[in-house]
CHARMM internal coordinates of N, CA and C (Angstrom, degrees):
IC EDIT
DIST 1 N 1 CA 1.4511
DIST 1 CA 1 C 1.5173
ANGL 1 N 1 CA 1 C 107.80
DIST 1 C 2 N 1.2862
ANGL 1 CA 1 C 2 N 114.48
DIHE 1 N 1 CA 1 C 2 N 133.16
DIST 2 N 2 CA 1.4613
ANGL 1 C 2 N 2 CA 116.71
DIHE 1 CA 1 C 2 N 2 CA 179.15
DIST 2 CA 2 C 1.5264
ANGL 2 N 2 CA 2 C 109.87
DIHE 1 C 2 N 2 CA 2 C -72.78
DIST 2 C 3 N 1.2865
ANGL 2 CA 2 C 3 N 113.40
DIHE 2 N 2 CA 2 C 3 N 152.28
DIST 3 N 3 CA 1.4614
ANGL 2 C 3 N 3 CA 119.53
DIHE 2 CA 2 C 3 N 3 CA 179.90
DIST 3 CA 3 C 1.5270
ANGL 3 N 3 CA 3 C 110.19
DIHE 2 C 3 N 3 CA 3 C -61.40
DIST 3 C 4 N 1.3257
ANGL 3 CA 3 C 4 N 116.33
DIHE 3 N 3 CA 3 C 4 N -36.92
DIST 4 N 4 CA 1.4695
ANGL 3 C 4 N 4 CA 120.71
DIHE 3 CA 3 C 4 N 4 CA 179.70
DIST 4 CA 4 C 1.5298
ANGL 4 N 4 CA 4 C 111.44
DIHE 3 C 4 N 4 CA 4 C -63.77
DIST 4 C 5 N 1.3501
ANGL 4 CA 4 C 5 N 116.94
DIHE 4 N 4 CA 4 C 5 N -43.81
DIST 5 N 5 CA 1.4641
ANGL 4 C 5 N 5 CA 120.27
DIHE 4 CA 4 C 5 N 5 CA 179.04
DIST 5 CA 5 C 1.5226
ANGL 5 N 5 CA 5 C 111.26
DIHE 4 C 5 N 5 CA 5 C -64.49
DIST 5 C 6 N 1.3270
ANGL 5 CA 5 C 6 N 116.00
DIHE 5 N 5 CA 5 C 6 N -40.63
DIST 6 N 6 CA 1.4695
ANGL 5 C 6 N 6 CA 119.56
DIHE 5 CA 5 C 6 N 6 CA 179.19
DIST 6 CA 6 C 1.5307
ANGL 6 N 6 CA 6 C 110.38
DIHE 5 C 6 N 6 CA 6 C -64.73
DIST 6 C 7 N 1.3299
ANGL 6 CA 6 C 7 N 116.79
DIHE 6 N 6 CA 6 C 7 N -39.58
DIST 7 N 7 CA 1.4601
ANGL 6 C 7 N 7 CA 120.60
DIHE 6 CA 6 C 7 N 7 CA 179.11
DIST 7 CA 7 C 1.5253
ANGL 7 N 7 CA 7 C 111.00
DIHE 6 C 7 N 7 CA 7 C -65.32
DIST 7 C 8 N 1.3279
ANGL 7 CA 7 C 8 N 116.76
DIHE 7 N 7 CA 7 C 8 N -40.16
DIST 8 N 8 CA 1.4730
ANGL 7 C 8 N 8 CA 120.01
DIHE 7 CA 7 C 8 N 8 CA 178.57
DIST 8 CA 8 C 1.5231
ANGL 8 N 8 CA 8 C 110.94
DIHE 7 C 8 N 8 CA 8 C -63.76
DIST 8 C 9 N 1.3341
ANGL 8 CA 8 C 9 N 116.39
DIHE 8 N 8 CA 8 C 9 N -43.76
DIST 9 N 9 CA 1.4632
ANGL 8 C 9 N 9 CA 120.27
DIHE 8 CA 8 C 9 N 9 CA 179.78
DIST 9 CA 9 C 1.5245
ANGL 9 N 9 CA 9 C 110.80
DIHE 8 C 9 N 9 CA 9 C -64.73
DIST 9 C 10 N 1.3187
ANGL 9 CA 9 C 10 N 116.82
DIHE 9 N 9 CA 9 C 10 N -40.40
DIST 10 N 10 CA 1.4636
ANGL 9 C 10 N 10 CA 120.67
DIHE 9 CA 9 C 10 N 10 CA 178.39
DIST 10 CA 10 C 1.5194
ANGL 10 N 10 CA 10 C 110.43
DIHE 9 C 10 N 10 CA 10 C -65.88
DIST 10 C 11 N 1.3242
ANGL 10 CA 10 C 11 N 116.70
DIHE 10 N 10 CA 10 C 11 N -40.38
DIST 11 N 11 CA 1.4621
ANGL 10 C 11 N 11 CA 120.56
DIHE 10 CA 10 C 11 N 11 CA 176.72
DIST 11 CA 11 C 1.5206
ANGL 11 N 11 CA 11 C 111.80
DIHE 10 C 11 N 11 CA 11 C -61.40
DIST 11 C 12 N 1.3289
ANGL 11 CA 11 C 12 N 116.64
DIHE 11 N 11 CA 11 C 12 N -41.69
DIST 12 N 12 CA 1.4676
ANGL 11 C 12 N 12 CA 121.32
DIHE 11 CA 11 C 12 N 12 CA 179.04
DIST 12 CA 12 C 1.5255
ANGL 12 N 12 CA 12 C 109.48
DIHE 11 C 12 N 12 CA 12 C -64.72
DIST 12 C 13 N 1.3256
ANGL 12 CA 12 C 13 N 117.37
DIHE 12 N 12 CA 12 C 13 N -38.09
DIST 13 N 13 CA 1.4568
ANGL 12 C 13 N 13 CA 120.96
DIHE 12 CA 12 C 13 N 13 CA 178.34
DIST 13 CA 13 C 1.5313
ANGL 13 N 13 CA 13 C 110.76
DIHE 12 C 13 N 13 CA 13 C -64.25
DIST 13 C 14 N 1.3256
ANGL 13 CA 13 C 14 N 116.20
DIHE 13 N 13 CA 13 C 14 N -45.61
DIST 14 N 14 CA 1.4687
ANGL 13 C 14 N 14 CA 119.98
DIHE 13 CA 13 C 14 N 14 CA 179.08
DIST 14 CA 14 C 1.5241
ANGL 14 N 14 CA 14 C 111.24
DIHE 13 C 14 N 14 CA 14 C -64.05
DIST 14 C 15 N 1.3257
ANGL 14 CA 14 C 15 N 115.93
DIHE 14 N 14 CA 14 C 15 N -40.06
DIST 15 N 15 CA 1.4656
ANGL 14 C 15 N 15 CA 120.29
DIHE 14 CA 14 C 15 N 15 CA 177.34
DIST 15 CA 15 C 1.5296
ANGL 15 N 15 CA 15 C 110.23
DIHE 14 C 15 N 15 CA 15 C -60.44
DIST 15 C 16 N 1.3225
ANGL 15 CA 15 C 16 N 116.01
DIHE 15 N 15 CA 15 C 16 N -42.11
DIST 16 N 16 CA 1.4594
ANGL 15 C 16 N 16 CA 120.74
DIHE 15 CA 15 C 16 N 16 CA 179.12
DIST 16 CA 16 C 1.5169
ANGL 16 N 16 CA 16 C 112.15
DIHE 15 C 16 N 16 CA 16 C -65.56
DIST 16 C 17 N 1.3157
ANGL 16 CA 16 C 17 N 116.94
DIHE 16 N 16 CA 16 C 17 N -41.16
DIST 17 N 17 CA 1.4664
ANGL 16 C 17 N 17 CA 120.67
DIHE 16 CA 16 C 17 N 17 CA 178.58
DIST 17 CA 17 C 1.5277
ANGL 17 N 17 CA 17 C 110.81
DIHE 16 C 17 N 17 CA 17 C -63.29
DIST 17 C 18 N 1.3340
ANGL 17 CA 17 C 18 N 115.80
DIHE 17 N 17 CA 17 C 18 N -41.60
DIST 18 N 18 CA 1.4680
ANGL 17 C 18 N 18 CA 119.70
DIHE 17 CA 17 C 18 N 18 CA 179.56
DIST 18 CA 18 C 1.5234
ANGL 18 N 18 CA 18 C 110.53
DIHE 17 C 18 N 18 CA 18 C -65.38
DIST 18 C 19 N 1.3265
ANGL 18 CA 18 C 19 N 116.54
DIHE 18 N 18 CA 18 C 19 N -42.32
DIST 19 N 19 CA 1.4652
ANGL 18 C 19 N 19 CA 119.68
DIHE 18 CA 18 C 19 N 19 CA -179.27
DIST 19 CA 19 C 1.5238
ANGL 19 N 19 CA 19 C 110.55
DIHE 18 C 19 N 19 CA 19 C -67.02
DIST 19 C 20 N 1.3157
ANGL 19 CA 19 C 20 N 116.82
DIHE 19 N 19 CA 19 C 20 N -40.16
DIST 20 N 20 CA 1.4679
ANGL 19 C 20 N 20 CA 119.74
DIHE 19 CA 19 C 20 N 20 CA 177.56
DIST 20 CA 20 C 1.5307
ANGL 20 N 20 CA 20 C 110.42
DIHE 19 C 20 N 20 CA 20 C -63.07
DIST 20 C 21 N 1.3299
ANGL 20 CA 20 C 21 N 116.58
DIHE 20 N 20 CA 20 C 21 N -42.65
DIST 21 N 21 CA 1.4678
ANGL 20 C 21 N 21 CA 120.63
DIHE 20 CA 20 C 21 N 21 CA 178.84
DIST 21 CA 21 C 1.5245
ANGL 21 N 21 CA 21 C 110.90
DIHE 20 C 21 N 21 CA 21 C -62.43
DIST 21 C 22 N 1.3315
ANGL 21 CA 21 C 22 N 116.36
DIHE 21 N 21 CA 21 C 22 N -41.43
DIST 22 N 22 CA 1.4627
ANGL 21 C 22 N 22 CA 119.86
DIHE 21 CA 21 C 22 N 22 CA 178.11
DIST 22 CA 22 C 1.5252
ANGL 22 N 22 CA 22 C 110.10
DIHE 21 C 22 N 22 CA 22 C -63.00
DIST 22 C 23 N 1.3082
ANGL 22 CA 22 C 23 N 116.44
DIHE 22 N 22 CA 22 C 23 N -39.94
DIST 23 N 23 CA 1.4633
ANGL 22 C 23 N 23 CA 120.21
DIHE 22 CA 22 C 23 N 23 CA 176.78
DIST 23 CA 23 C 1.5089
ANGL 23 N 23 CA 23 C 112.01
DIHE 22 C 23 N 23 CA 23 C -62.70
DIST 23 C 24 N 1.3240
ANGL 23 CA 23 C 24 N 116.52
DIHE 23 N 23 CA 23 C 24 N -36.78
DIST 24 N 24 CA 1.4637
ANGL 23 C 24 N 24 CA 120.35
DIHE 23 CA 23 C 24 N 24 CA 177.22
DIST 24 CA 24 C 1.5297
ANGL 24 N 24 CA 24 C 110.77
DIHE 23 C 24 N 24 CA 24 C -66.38
DIST 24 C 25 N 1.3353
ANGL 24 CA 24 C 25 N 116.03
DIHE 24 N 24 CA 24 C 25 N -40.97
DIST 25 N 25 CA 1.4665
ANGL 24 C 25 N 25 CA 120.23
DIHE 24 CA 24 C 25 N 25 CA -178.39
DIST 25 CA 25 C 1.5268
ANGL 25 N 25 CA 25 C 110.87
DIHE 24 C 25 N 25 CA 25 C -68.48
DIST 25 C 26 N 1.3267
ANGL 25 CA 25 C 26 N 115.84
DIHE 25 N 25 CA 25 C 26 N -44.41
DIST 26 N 26 CA 1.4721
ANGL 25 C 26 N 26 CA 119.74
DIHE 25 CA 25 C 26 N 26 CA -176.30
DIST 26 CA 26 C 1.5201
ANGL 26 N 26 CA 26 C 112.96
DIHE 25 C 26 N 26 CA 26 C -86.02
DIST 26 C 27 N 1.3294
ANGL 26 CA 26 C 27 N 116.28
DIHE 26 N 26 CA 26 C 27 N -14.35
DIST 27 N 27 CA 1.4605
ANGL 26 C 27 N 27 CA 119.71
DIHE 26 CA 26 C 27 N 27 CA -177.90
DIST 27 CA 27 C 1.5174
ANGL 27 N 27 CA 27 C 112.48
DIHE 26 C 27 N 27 CA 27 C 79.23
DIST 27 C 28 N 1.3267
ANGL 27 CA 27 C 28 N 117.81
DIHE 27 N 27 CA 27 C 28 N 18.80
DIST 28 N 28 CA 1.4590
ANGL 27 C 28 N 28 CA 122.55
DIHE 27 CA 27 C 28 N 28 CA -178.10
DIST 28 CA 28 C 1.5321
ANGL 28 N 28 CA 28 C 109.40
DIHE 27 C 28 N 28 CA 28 C -90.45
DIST 28 C 29 N 1.3406
ANGL 28 CA 28 C 29 N 116.86
DIHE 28 N 28 CA 28 C 29 N 107.97
DIST 29 N 29 CA 1.4618
ANGL 28 C 29 N 29 CA 119.13
DIHE 28 CA 28 C 29 N 29 CA -177.55
DIST 29 CA 29 C 1.5316
ANGL 29 N 29 CA 29 C 112.79
DIHE 28 C 29 N 29 CA 29 C -66.51
DIST 29 C 30 N 1.3317
ANGL 29 CA 29 C 30 N 117.42
DIHE 29 N 29 CA 29 C 30 N -27.90
DIST 30 N 30 CA 1.4619
ANGL 29 C 30 N 30 CA 119.66
DIHE 29 CA 29 C 30 N 30 CA 179.46
DIST 30 CA 30 C 1.5300
ANGL 30 N 30 CA 30 C 110.44
DIHE 29 C 30 N 30 CA 30 C -67.64
DIST 30 C 31 N 1.3274
ANGL 30 CA 30 C 31 N 117.18
DIHE 30 N 30 CA 30 C 31 N -42.62
DIST 31 N 31 CA 1.4670
ANGL 30 C 31 N 31 CA 120.35
DIHE 30 CA 30 C 31 N 31 CA 177.00
DIST 31 CA 31 C 1.5261
ANGL 31 N 31 CA 31 C 110.53
DIHE 30 C 31 N 31 CA 31 C -62.00
DIST 31 C 32 N 1.3259
ANGL 31 CA 31 C 32 N 116.76
DIHE 31 N 31 CA 31 C 32 N -42.32
DIST 32 N 32 CA 1.4541
ANGL 31 C 32 N 32 CA 120.33
DIHE 31 CA 31 C 32 N 32 CA 179.08
DIST 32 CA 32 C 1.5237
ANGL 32 N 32 CA 32 C 110.72
DIHE 31 C 32 N 32 CA 32 C -60.81
DIST 32 C 33 N 1.3279
ANGL 32 CA 32 C 33 N 116.19
DIHE 32 N 32 CA 32 C 33 N -45.57
DIST 33 N 33 CA 1.4624
ANGL 32 C 33 N 33 CA 120.82
DIHE 32 CA 32 C 33 N 33 CA -178.55
DIST 33 CA 33 C 1.5287
ANGL 33 N 33 CA 33 C 111.22
DIHE 32 C 33 N 33 CA 33 C -65.81
DIST 33 C 34 N 1.3225
ANGL 33 CA 33 C 34 N 117.15
DIHE 33 N 33 CA 33 C 34 N -42.76
DIST 34 N 34 CA 1.4621
ANGL 33 C 34 N 34 CA 120.44
DIHE 33 CA 33 C 34 N 34 CA 178.98
DIST 34 CA 34 C 1.5250
ANGL 34 N 34 CA 34 C 110.87
DIHE 33 C 34 N 34 CA 34 C -64.56
DIST 34 C 35 N 1.3186
ANGL 34 CA 34 C 35 N 116.51
DIHE 34 N 34 CA 34 C 35 N -38.28
DIST 35 N 35 CA 1.4631
ANGL 34 C 35 N 35 CA 120.49
DIHE 34 CA 34 C 35 N 35 CA 177.68
DIST 35 CA 35 C 1.5177
ANGL 35 N 35 CA 35 C 111.81
DIHE 34 C 35 N 35 CA 35 C -63.49
DIST 35 C 36 N 1.3137
ANGL 35 CA 35 C 36 N 115.99
DIHE 35 N 35 CA 35 C 36 N -43.30
DIST 36 N 36 CA 1.4645
ANGL 35 C 36 N 36 CA 119.95
DIHE 35 CA 35 C 36 N 36 CA 178.07
DIST 36 CA 36 C 1.5235
ANGL 36 N 36 CA 36 C 110.69
DIHE 35 C 36 N 36 CA 36 C -65.45
DIST 36 C 37 N 1.3292
ANGL 36 CA 36 C 37 N 117.16
DIHE 36 N 36 CA 36 C 37 N -37.23
DIST 37 N 37 CA 1.4605
ANGL 36 C 37 N 37 CA 120.78
DIHE 36 CA 36 C 37 N 37 CA 179.07
DIST 37 CA 37 C 1.5310
ANGL 37 N 37 CA 37 C 110.66
DIHE 36 C 37 N 37 CA 37 C -64.72
DIST 37 C 38 N 1.3219
ANGL 37 CA 37 C 38 N 117.37
DIHE 37 N 37 CA 37 C 38 N -39.82
DIST 38 N 38 CA 1.4632
ANGL 37 C 38 N 38 CA 120.85
DIHE 37 CA 37 C 38 N 38 CA 178.29
DIST 38 CA 38 C 1.5304
ANGL 38 N 38 CA 38 C 110.35
DIHE 37 C 38 N 38 CA 38 C -64.94
DIST 38 C 39 N 1.3129
ANGL 38 CA 38 C 39 N 116.46
DIHE 38 N 38 CA 38 C 39 N -38.14
DIST 39 N 39 CA 1.4610
ANGL 38 C 39 N 39 CA 120.01
DIHE 38 CA 38 C 39 N 39 CA 178.64
DIST 39 CA 39 C 1.5314
ANGL 39 N 39 CA 39 C 110.23
DIHE 38 C 39 N 39 CA 39 C -66.27
DIST 39 C 40 N 1.3221
ANGL 39 CA 39 C 40 N 116.72
DIHE 39 N 39 CA 39 C 40 N -40.13
DIST 40 N 40 CA 1.4661
ANGL 39 C 40 N 40 CA 120.52
DIHE 39 CA 39 C 40 N 40 CA 178.20
DIST 40 CA 40 C 1.5270
ANGL 40 N 40 CA 40 C 110.44
DIHE 39 C 40 N 40 CA 40 C -65.25
DIST 40 C 41 N 1.3224
ANGL 40 CA 40 C 41 N 116.61
DIHE 40 N 40 CA 40 C 41 N -39.70
DIST 41 N 41 CA 1.4646
ANGL 40 C 41 N 41 CA 120.42
DIHE 40 CA 40 C 41 N 41 CA 177.71
DIST 41 CA 41 C 1.5350
ANGL 41 N 41 CA 41 C 110.28
DIHE 40 C 41 N 41 CA 41 C -61.79
DIST 41 C 42 N 1.3127
ANGL 41 CA 41 C 42 N 116.40
DIHE 41 N 41 CA 41 C 42 N -42.38
DIST 42 N 42 CA 1.4612
ANGL 41 C 42 N 42 CA 120.44
DIHE 41 CA 41 C 42 N 42 CA 179.44
DIST 42 CA 42 C 1.5253
ANGL 42 N 42 CA 42 C 110.62
DIHE 41 C 42 N 42 CA 42 C -63.30
DIST 42 C 43 N 1.3176
ANGL 42 CA 42 C 43 N 117.09
DIHE 42 N 42 CA 42 C 43 N -41.72
DIST 43 N 43 CA 1.4687
ANGL 42 C 43 N 43 CA 120.37
DIHE 42 CA 42 C 43 N 43 CA 178.70
DIST 43 CA 43 C 1.5250
ANGL 43 N 43 CA 43 C 110.43
DIHE 42 C 43 N 43 CA 43 C -63.56
DIST 43 C 44 N 1.3285
ANGL 43 CA 43 C 44 N 116.55
DIHE 43 N 43 CA 43 C 44 N -39.67
DIST 44 N 44 CA 1.4621
ANGL 43 C 44 N 44 CA 120.24
DIHE 43 CA 43 C 44 N 44 CA 178.66
DIST 44 CA 44 C 1.5288
ANGL 44 N 44 CA 44 C 110.60
DIHE 43 C 44 N 44 CA 44 C -65.29
DIST 44 C 45 N 1.3205
ANGL 44 CA 44 C 45 N 116.80
DIHE 44 N 44 CA 44 C 45 N -39.80
DIST 45 N 45 CA 1.4663
ANGL 44 C 45 N 45 CA 120.05
DIHE 44 CA 44 C 45 N 45 CA 177.63
DIST 45 CA 45 C 1.5247
ANGL 45 N 45 CA 45 C 110.81
DIHE 44 C 45 N 45 CA 45 C -62.57
DIST 45 C 46 N 1.3339
ANGL 45 CA 45 C 46 N 116.18
DIHE 45 N 45 CA 45 C 46 N -43.86
DIST 46 N 46 CA 1.4661
ANGL 45 C 46 N 46 CA 119.93
DIHE 45 CA 45 C 46 N 46 CA 178.38
DIST 46 CA 46 C 1.5342
ANGL 46 N 46 CA 46 C 110.16
DIHE 45 C 46 N 46 CA 46 C -61.80
DIST 46 C 47 N 1.3188
ANGL 46 CA 46 C 47 N 117.33
DIHE 46 N 46 CA 46 C 47 N -44.24
DIST 47 N 47 CA 1.4585
ANGL 46 C 47 N 47 CA 120.98
DIHE 46 CA 46 C 47 N 47 CA -179.30
DIST 47 CA 47 C 1.5242
ANGL 47 N 47 CA 47 C 110.97
DIHE 46 C 47 N 47 CA 47 C -63.10
DIST 47 C 48 N 1.3219
ANGL 47 CA 47 C 48 N 117.04
DIHE 47 N 47 CA 47 C 48 N -42.78
DIST 48 N 48 CA 1.4593
ANGL 47 C 48 N 48 CA 120.65
DIHE 47 CA 47 C 48 N 48 CA 178.87
DIST 48 CA 48 C 1.5175
ANGL 48 N 48 CA 48 C 112.05
DIHE 47 C 48 N 48 CA 48 C -63.29
DIST 48 C 49 N 1.3064
ANGL 48 CA 48 C 49 N 116.50
DIHE 48 N 48 CA 48 C 49 N -42.89
DIST 49 N 49 CA 1.4582
ANGL 48 C 49 N 49 CA 119.99
DIHE 48 CA 48 C 49 N 49 CA 179.12
DIST 49 CA 49 C 1.5241
ANGL 49 N 49 CA 49 C 111.44
DIHE 48 C 49 N 49 CA 49 C -68.96
DIST 49 C 50 N 1.3303
ANGL 49 CA 49 C 50 N 116.86
DIHE 49 N 49 CA 49 C 50 N -34.42
DIST 50 N 50 CA 1.4644
ANGL 49 C 50 N 50 CA 119.82
DIHE 49 CA 49 C 50 N 50 CA 176.01
DIST 50 CA 50 C 1.5313
ANGL 50 N 50 CA 50 C 110.69
DIHE 49 C 50 N 50 CA 50 C -62.90
DIST 50 C 51 N 1.3430
ANGL 50 CA 50 C 51 N 116.13
DIHE 50 N 50 CA 50 C 51 N -39.16
DIST 51 N 51 CA 1.4624
ANGL 50 C 51 N 51 CA 119.99
DIHE 50 CA 50 C 51 N 51 CA 176.98
DIST 51 CA 51 C 1.5236
ANGL 51 N 51 CA 51 C 110.75
DIHE 50 C 51 N 51 CA 51 C -63.69
DIST 51 C 52 N 1.3198
ANGL 51 CA 51 C 52 N 116.65
DIHE 51 N 51 CA 51 C 52 N -41.23
DIST 52 N 52 CA 1.4649
ANGL 51 C 52 N 52 CA 120.33
DIHE 51 CA 51 C 52 N 52 CA 177.59
DIST 52 CA 52 C 1.5278
ANGL 52 N 52 CA 52 C 110.44
DIHE 51 C 52 N 52 CA 52 C -60.57
DIST 52 C 53 N 1.3368
ANGL 52 CA 52 C 53 N 115.86
DIHE 52 N 52 CA 52 C 53 N -42.96
DIST 53 N 53 CA 1.4616
ANGL 52 C 53 N 53 CA 120.20
DIHE 52 CA 52 C 53 N 53 CA 179.30
DIST 53 CA 53 C 1.5272
ANGL 53 N 53 CA 53 C 111.23
DIHE 52 C 53 N 53 CA 53 C -61.00
DIST 53 C 54 N 1.3315
ANGL 53 CA 53 C 54 N 116.01
DIHE 53 N 53 CA 53 C 54 N -44.75
DIST 54 N 54 CA 1.4615
ANGL 53 C 54 N 54 CA 120.14
DIHE 53 CA 53 C 54 N 54 CA -179.20
DIST 54 CA 54 C 1.5307
ANGL 54 N 54 CA 54 C 110.61
DIHE 53 C 54 N 54 CA 54 C -64.45
DIST 54 C 55 N 1.3341
ANGL 54 CA 54 C 55 N 116.74
DIHE 54 N 54 CA 54 C 55 N -41.08
DIST 55 N 55 CA 1.4670
ANGL 54 C 55 N 55 CA 120.42
DIHE 54 CA 54 C 55 N 55 CA 178.97
DIST 55 CA 55 C 1.5219
ANGL 55 N 55 CA 55 C 109.81
DIHE 54 C 55 N 55 CA 55 C -63.27
DIST 55 C 56 N 1.3117
ANGL 55 CA 55 C 56 N 117.13
DIHE 55 N 55 CA 55 C 56 N -42.56
DIST 56 N 56 CA 1.4613
ANGL 55 C 56 N 56 CA 120.53
DIHE 55 CA 55 C 56 N 56 CA 179.09
DIST 56 CA 56 C 1.5267
ANGL 56 N 56 CA 56 C 110.79
DIHE 55 C 56 N 56 CA 56 C -62.75
DIST 56 C 57 N 1.3326
ANGL 56 CA 56 C 57 N 116.89
DIHE 56 N 56 CA 56 C 57 N -42.75
DIST 57 N 57 CA 1.4662
ANGL 56 C 57 N 57 CA 120.62
DIHE 56 CA 56 C 57 N 57 CA 178.19
DIST 57 CA 57 C 1.5266
ANGL 57 N 57 CA 57 C 110.82
DIHE 56 C 57 N 57 CA 57 C -60.95
DIST 57 C 58 N 1.3227
ANGL 57 CA 57 C 58 N 116.23
DIHE 57 N 57 CA 57 C 58 N -42.48
DIST 58 N 58 CA 1.4599
ANGL 57 C 58 N 58 CA 121.04
DIHE 57 CA 57 C 58 N 58 CA -179.66
DIST 58 CA 58 C 1.5160
ANGL 58 N 58 CA 58 C 110.57
DIHE 57 C 58 N 58 CA 58 C -63.80
DIST 58 C 59 N 1.3220
ANGL 58 CA 58 C 59 N 116.39
DIHE 58 N 58 CA 58 C 59 N -43.43
DIST 59 N 59 CA 1.4654
ANGL 58 C 59 N 59 CA 120.64
DIHE 58 CA 58 C 59 N 59 CA -179.53
DIST 59 CA 59 C 1.5216
ANGL 59 N 59 CA 59 C 110.33
DIHE 58 C 59 N 59 CA 59 C -66.55
DIST 59 C 60 N 1.3281
ANGL 59 CA 59 C 60 N 116.04
DIHE 59 N 59 CA 59 C 60 N -40.99
DIST 60 N 60 CA 1.4574
ANGL 59 C 60 N 60 CA 119.69
DIHE 59 CA 59 C 60 N 60 CA -179.73
DIST 60 CA 60 C 1.5294
ANGL 60 N 60 CA 60 C 112.97
DIHE 59 C 60 N 60 CA 60 C -64.31
DIST 60 C 61 N 1.3224
ANGL 60 CA 60 C 61 N 116.63
DIHE 60 N 60 CA 60 C 61 N -30.43
DIST 61 N 61 CA 1.4687
ANGL 60 C 61 N 61 CA 121.15
DIHE 60 CA 60 C 61 N 61 CA 179.64
DIST 61 CA 61 C 1.5155
ANGL 61 N 61 CA 61 C 111.70
DIHE 60 C 61 N 61 CA 61 C -74.65
DIST 61 C 62 N 1.3223
ANGL 61 CA 61 C 62 N 116.34
DIHE 61 N 61 CA 61 C 62 N -27.67
DIST 62 N 62 CA 1.4816
ANGL 61 C 62 N 62 CA 120.42
DIHE 61 CA 61 C 62 N 62 CA -175.79
DIST 62 CA 62 C 1.5028
ANGL 62 N 62 CA 62 C 112.38
DIHE 61 C 62 N 62 CA 62 C -74.06
END
COOR INIT
IC SEED 1 N 1 CA 1 C
IC BUILD
């Protein structure tokens, strides 16, 4: 996984956490839901990039 992709995914996760927290403070369920969705997207990006890394390692070993 490139450092840039990991940084983008981490940024999206932090953005989601902040939005969810704001939703908790204001009581806005839409903000909370959008924040959680951003966090899930970030986790999916990390998982996808981890798979790419593992595939590259496997290919490099062959």
